[in-house]
N, C-alpha and C positions, 0 to 999 in steps of 0.2 A: 555264571554256571550254577545250576540248581542240581543238588544231589540228595538222594535219600538212600535207604538201605538197598533198594532194588534197581533204581533207575537214575540216570543222570541226563541232563539236557541243557542246552544253551537257552537262557530265558531272556536275554536282552532284546528290547524292541525299539525300533526307530521309525521315524516318519519322514517322508519326502513330500513337499508341496511343489508341484511343477505346473507350468502352463500347459493347457490342453492344445496339442498340435499334432501334425501328421506323424511325429516320432513318438510322443508320449501316449498317443491313443493305442499304440501297439504293445504297451506294457500289459501283461496278463497275469492272472493269479495262477491258473494251471492250464496246460495245453491239452491236446487230444490224448496224450498219454498220461494225463493226471500228474504231470511233473511241474512243480513250482518254478517260475522264472527266478533266476538268481542274479544278484548284483554284487560288485565289490565297491564299497564306500569306505575308504580307509586312507590313512597315510601310506606313503609308498614304502612298504617293508616286504621282507621275504615272504611272509605269510599274512597278507592283509586281512582286515575284517571283511567277512563275506556274509551276505544276507539273502533270504528268500522272501518273495512276495507272499504276504498272507491276507491282504485285503486291498481292494481298489475302490475308490469313491471319486465320482466326477460330477456330482450334481449340487453339492452344497459347499462352496458356491459354484455356479456354472462357469466354465472356462478354466477351472483348476482341477488338477488330478492329485488326489491325496493317496499316497502309496504307503501302506503299513508294511514294515519289514521285520521279520524275525531273524535273529542271528543264526547263521549256519556255519559249518566247518569249511575252511579253505581246502580245496582238493587240488593237489599239485599235479594230478594226472589230467584234469580237464580245465583248470583255471590258468590264466595267463598273467604274468607280471614281467614288465620290461623296464629295467632301471635306467636304460639309456634314454628312452622316450617318455617315461613316466606313465605309460599305458598299463591299465589293469582291467581284465575282462573275466567274468565268471563264465564257465561252460564254453570257453573259446574253442578248445580242441574237440569238444563233443559235437561242434557244428561244422567241422571240416567235411567238405563234400567229396564223396568218392564216386568216381565215374564208373558207369557200367561199360563192359566190353563184351563182345559177342563171341569170344573164343571158347570153343567147347571144353567141357571138363576133361575130356580125354587128352587135351594138350596142356595139362597143368604146368608143365615145365616152361611153357611159353605164355602163361597167363600173367598179365601185368595190369596194374591200376595206376591211375594218376591222381594225385591230390594237390589241389592248389590252396595255398594259405596266404593270409594277409593279417595285419594287426587288428583289424576290426571289420564289421560287416556293413559299414556305411562309407559313402564317398561323397565329397562336397562339390557342388557346382562352383567352378572358379577357385577351387582349393588347390593345394600343392600336389605334387606327384605322390602316388600311392604305390608301394612296392608289393608285387605279387611273386610268389615262388611256386614253381611246379616241381613236385617230387614224384618219383616213380618207384613202385614196389612190386616184388614178385608174389607168387601165390603163397609164400610163407611169411609175407610182410617184411621181407628184407629190403632195405633201401638199395635200389639199383640205379639211382639217378645218373651216375657217371656213365653208364652204358647208353643213356638216352640223350645226353647233352649234345652230342654231335648231330642229332637228328632235328633239333629245335632251331627254327628260324623265326624271324618276325612274322612271317606268314602263318606260322603255327598258331598264332594267337588271334582269336576272333572275339568280337564284342556284340552284344545284343541288348537292346532296351525294350523291355516288355515283349521279348520274343522276336523283335525285328532287328536284322543285321544292321550294325552302325559302325562300320570300320572307316567310313569316309565322311566328308562334309565338314570337317573342322571341329566337330563337337568333341571327339575323343582323340587324344594324343597318346600314342604308345612309344615308349622310349626303351629300346633294348639295352641290356646291361652286359658287362664283360662276362659274367656267368650267364650262359645262354638260357638256363632254366629260370632266370629272373627277368622281370620286366616292370617298368614303371608306367602307370597310367594316370592320365589327368583329364578332367572334364572342363569344357568351356563354361563360362558363367551364363548358362541358358536356363532361365527359371521355368521354362515350359516343361522341363523334365523332372522337376521336383516331385517327390513321392513315388516316382516310377522305380523300376528295378533294373539295374545293370547286371548282366551276366557276362563273365569272361571265361572263354574256353581255350584250352591248349590241346592240340591234337598232333600226334606223330604217327608215323607208320613204321612198324617193325614186324618182321616175319610175315609180311603180307597182310597184316591186320592193323586197324586203327585203334590207338589207345588214346583216350581223351579224358580230361577232367574239367570240372566247372566250379566256379564260385560266384555267388550272387551278392550284390550290394544294394542297400536302400540309398537312393539319391536324395541328399539333404542340402540345405542351404548353409552358407558360411556362418 
């Protein structure tokens, strides 16, 4: 921590050397909103060490990505720590996808959205089952999932790879859970789908309208 009379800032700097591949090539300095990508690189603690990308190099040497990280503050509202699984992700909650629905503003008391969450935004070919949770909220952002659970069936869940429906063929296995708003999904070990995008959608009908949410995953190897 650096402090003077007027300002204070975290000044620790770290570097990562990673092989250049379909995953690491997506590491960026800033996105279209001029927001630095953030990572958690830390021991598993309640408020782990969090970093933001300040520089990317991938030419010296070729095949290696050098990522310079500046220390950042852990944000309990957007960052994710799971002591049971050991998973830690920066900006996890800021990436939750909210579904659009076409219910007019005049029917605000019947306006709902669906949010689907998972522990990470990647899924592995031939990997283990991944748990997805669909939650429903009203126009005031109150959790009303319990009133939707009875509407959810296995057919409520749809899968798409690069926009193409993929609910059959043995590539994708969906495993319903006792809590109907949860489902586990698994990909077969088919390397032809590496680097593609899997989108999972949950849709229900209530008050004559469709309410749906989506979440997308990068397909990676084991």
